[in-house]
Each structure stands twice: as C-alpha cells, then as structure tokens.
N, C-alpha and C positions, 0 to 999 in steps of 0.2 A: 379097384376101379376097373371099368371096362375101357380098354384103350387099344389104339392101333388096329381096330377092326377085329380084335381077338377077345370075344366075350368070356367072362369067367364062367366055367362050366357049372351048371346047376348041381351036378352030381358031386362037386367038391364041397358042398354045404349040406349038412344034415338038416333036413326039414323037420319042423315041429308040427304035431297035430294038437289042436287045442279045442276046448269047448267053445260054444258060441260066444264071441266077445260082447254081444249085446245082452243076452239073457242068462248065459251060463249053462244052457242045456247041452247035453252030449248027443242029442238027437239031431245030428248033422249029417247030411248026405251030399255026395258030389252033384254039382249043378251044371258045370260047364268047364270044358278044357280050353285053355287059351294059349296060343303060341306066344313065345317070348320075343315077338318082333321088336319090342321096345329096346331090348338089349342085344338084338341081332343073333339070337340063338335058335336052334332047331328044336330045343326042348320045350315042353309045355308046362303050364301052371294050371292048377286046379282051383276053381271057385266052388265053394260049398254053400249050401243053403240050409239054414236051421228050420226044421219042421215045426218048432215051437213058436218062433216069432217071425220067421220069414227073412231073417237077415242074411244077405249074401256077402261072403268074405273069402279071402284067400286062406285055404285050409286043405292040405298041409301048407305051411308057409315058411318063408325064410325068416330065421330069428331076427328080431329088430336090431340086435347088435352086429349083424352081418350085412344088413341091407345096403349100407353105404358102398359096399364093394360092387354093387350092381348098378350104380349110377355111372354114366359115361363121364370121361374127363371134362368134357365141355358143357355138362348139364348145368353147372352153376356159373358159367361164364357170364361176365357182366360187361356191357358196353359203356365206355366212358361218356358217351352222349347222354346216358341216363343221369349222370352227375351234372354235366354242364348245362343241359337244357332245363327249362322250367317244368312245372307240373303239367303233364300231358292233359289235353282236354278230356280224353276218355277216362282218366283217373279222377278228374274233378267231377265228371258225371257219375261215376261209380260211387264216390263219396257222398254226393248229393242224394243219390238213390238210397244208399244205406241209411243216411240220417233221416230221410223222409219215412222209410219203412219202419225205423225204430221210434219215430215220433220225437226225435231230438231237435227241438226248435232253438234251444239256447246252447252256447258252447259249454263244454265240460271236459272230462278226462276220458281219453280213449286208450284201451288196451288192444293192440293189433297183434293177435297171436298168429305166428307165421308171417311176419311183417316183410319178408323178402328184402328188397333193396330200399324199402322205406317210402315208396311213392304214396301210399295211402296215408302214412303219417305226415308226409309233407303237405298233402291236400288238407288234412285236418288242421295242421298248424297254420296254413294259409287262411283258414276260417276261424282262427282264434281258439282252437282246441289245444289242450295239453295232451300230447300223445306219448305213449310208451310202447315199445315193441318187444316181442319175443321171437327170436329166430335162431334155429339150430345151426344153420350153414355159416361157417366163418367168413367166407367170401362175401355173402350177402350182408352180414353184420358190418363188415368193414366198409362196404359201399354205402350202407344205410347211414352211417355216421357222417358221411359227406352229403348225401341226398337230403337228410333231415337232421341237421346238426343239433337242433334244439331238443331232439327226442332221444332219450336213452334207450338202448337196445340190450336185452339180456339173452343169454344162451338158453335159459329154461325158466319155467314158472317158479321153480324153487329158488333160483338165483334172484329173481325179481322180489320174491317174498323176503329173502334175507337182506336185500339192499333197501327195500321200501316196505317195511313190515306193517305200517299203518295205512298205506295208501289203498283207496278203493276207487272203482271206476264207474262212470255213468254208462259207458258203452264198451262192449268187447266185440271184436270181429274175428272171424276165422274164415277167410275167403280162400277156397280151393286148398284147404289144409287137412281137414280131419279124414279125408279119404286116404291120406298117407299114413294114418296112425293105426297100429295094430289093436289098440284098446281105446276107442274114441270116448267112451263114457267116462273113463278116468279123467281125461283132459277136460271134458265139458264140466265135470263136477268141480275141478279146480278153478275153472273160469267163473263158475257161479259163485264160489266163495270169495272172489275178488270184486264182485259187483256190489254197488249200493243196493239198498232194498228196492229202490225204484229203477234200478239199472236194467239194461237190455243186452242181449247177445244176438248178433246176426251171424248166421252160418250159411255159407254158400258151398254146395257140393254138386258133383255130377249125379245124375239119377239114371237108374236102369229103366224107369218108367217113362220111356220116350220112344218115338218111332225109329230113331236111329239104331237103338239096341235091338228092337224087334226085327229090323231089316238086316243088320249086319252081324248080330250075335257076337261070336268070338273075335270079330274084327272091329268091334265098336271101339272108337278111338279112346274113349275115357276109361276103358278097362285098365289100360296102361300097366299091366302086370310085368314085373313084380312090384313096381313102385306104389301101386294103390292096394292097400290091404283091405279097405272097407268100401262096400258098394251099396249105396242107399236107394231107397224109394221114399216118396213122401211119408209113407207109413212108418218105415223103420227109422227114418230121421226123427220123426216125432217120438217114437219109442225111446230113442237114445236121449233126447232132451228130457223126457219124463223121468227116465232112470237117473239122470244127472241132477234132478231136483228142480227142473225148470217147468214153467207153465207155457206151453207153446201157444202163441197168439195167432200165428199165421204162417202158412207155407205157400209161397208163390213161385211161379216159374219165371225165370229171367227172360226178358223179351228177345226175340230174334233180332240180330244186328241189322240195322237199316242198310239196304243195298247201297243207297247213295253214299252213306258214310264209308262203307267198305271200299268203294271205288274212289273216294276222295272228293266228292262233290259237295259235302256239307260245309257250312260256313266254318272257316278256320282250317279246313283240311287242305292237302297239297294242291289238288287241281284247282280248288277255289282260290288259293293264294296265287297260283300261276296266272289265273284270269285277272286278278287284281293288278299283278305286276305287268301284264301285257294287255293294255286296253283293246288293241286290235283283235287279239284272241277272244277277249271277253265280248266285244261287240259281235264278232262272228258267231260265237256260241249263242248269244242272245237272239240274233236274227234266225239262226237255224232252229232254235226251240220255238219261237213265236210264229214262224212261217211254215212249220212242218206239222201238219195235223197228225200223221202217224206217230211222230215222236212225242207230241203233247199227249196223245191218247195213251201211249206206253207209259209215260211218266205218271199220269193219273192212275193207270192200272197198277204200277209199282207201289204207289202210296196206299192204294186200297189194299193190295196184297199184304203190305207190311202190317197194317192194322188188323187185317183178318188173321194173319199168322200169330200176332200177339194175343189175339182172343182165343184161338182154337188149337194152335199147334202145341204138341207135347214136346217142348224143347228139352235139351239134355242137361240143363242146370236148374237147380232150385235154390231158393233162399228161404230160410226159416228165421222168424223173429220170435224171441221168447224172453220171459222175465223170470227171476227167481220165484219159486213157489213159497208163499208166505205161510 
C-alpha cells in the first residue's frame, strides 16, 4: 500500500505488455503518458490505443495481482455516518435514474457489481427490490453488511455462483467499476450469464469523449492511473458490450450536476434545511430573492444554463443500457 507519503516505486514492479483487452489485437501503440499524481509519484504511466478497435487502456500495465499495492491506505476508508444515516437523496435519485433507464417498473432482483458500501443496494431494498452485491474490498463488504443488512455481499462472481447457483437477476449494475478492470469483457460476459432473458445491465463509466479530456489531456481527473486500467468512449463501450454478448440499447451521457444542488439550495439539502430551521433566515432570503431583479435574472439564467448543458455538453460520464443478445 502507499502510505506515509512514500509511494511504492513503479520500478519495483515488473510491468506487463498485453494485447488489446477489447479485441485481442497486437496492433497497439502508445497514446498518452500520464503522471502518477494519484499515487504521488514522479514516474509516468502509458496509455496505449489499439489501432484495430480504438480502445485506450493502460499498456504496459501493473499486473492485476499487484495493483492493490498502489492504493493509498485511506482509499477504502469508510465514515461511520454512512451506516447511521438513512439512504442519501443523491443515491435515491441515482437508483431511480437507473431503474427508469433500464425500464424496470416492477420490483425484481438486483445484482450490484462493485457494490461498495451498499448504498445502492439499500436504495433498492427501500423500493422492495431483492439486492445482492459483489465487492472485492473487505472494508466495503463489512460496512455493506451494516448499511444493507438484508442484502448478501460476495467477494467475487464465482463465490456468488457457488452460493446461489440457480439465482438469476432482472437487473445488473456496474457503476464506476469496469474502468478498474484489466479485462472488462470477461466480467461483462459473466454478468450477462447471470441475467434473466429479459434482464438488463446498466454500466456507468468515465469517457474520454468529453471536453475535459480534450482540454486537460494527461491531467484529466478520470484517467486516475494506475487505478483505471480501461478508458472508454461511447464506441468502445458499445464494442465491449457487443463482445460480451449484449445488445446495447442506448448510451447516454449523465447530466451535469445542478449548481443549486451542489451549493445545497435544493429541497432537502443543507442550506434548505437551515432555512427551514431558522424562519428569520428563510424570510430574509425570500425577500432578497423576490426584490432583487439581478438575483432573479441570475437564477433564471442558471436554470436555463443547466438545461442547456444537459442537452449539449459532452460530460465526462456515460451510461449504457443493454440486454442479453437472444
């Protein structure tokens, strides 16, 4: 592990050079060198691009059985407030967005691959779904059993199959997970085999096809090397799903977070709750808003800008919805 400000030296690990993890081609060329700022090292990592399919991936790369050494000690730290508090509003909205995208109107069985501390499973349980998780990180699994006590969590898909060999799922989710995988097609294929014939998978990943990557290149936040092996565009994500036996129904960009929510003014957020708790503060804010033409104009402009960005911005995360190919 990386600890006490002393990163593990990259030269202490023998990197492996691999064919394209997406299509298997050996026609792979260096695409971008990226500083290891995530682990605080001066050394650089190489992203390569496959000339055959266009997939960008870490290559040469740290072997998957050594990658845990490059995560900081506090990377998997969990706050106790996650256990004691209810399901956050943002997680409930995310779960509602996933269900709507997948067309899941009735409760069913959810497989959350990379379930973290179990928040999405708890939101699913709150809406009468039966949820099962797969999470490799022991600290997350331990917390998940308290966050979502009714939802079993397994270390791997193999362990899940051994424990529940006949179970199939109506919906599988992989939210901000498969970019961490050296061979994403293998895992997507396993997820497909666990779905019902009418099941759906929802995959959320960062994308290189965004203005932030074009602007910041090797300093793009979501490159996150060496932790992210796989770097997708809408096209290569669709290719991965196709090769895993899925029929991709839709790939959409996740919306830009609303500014009002970010600063806490949306219903249920901290500033809104403070106004409810302090009527004088609330009345003052109300008068300021309704008697200040510039402020009202700015608020209208922000709302317009939010919707405009949702329509035209090339945001850095995409969501794919797919079903097993029959």
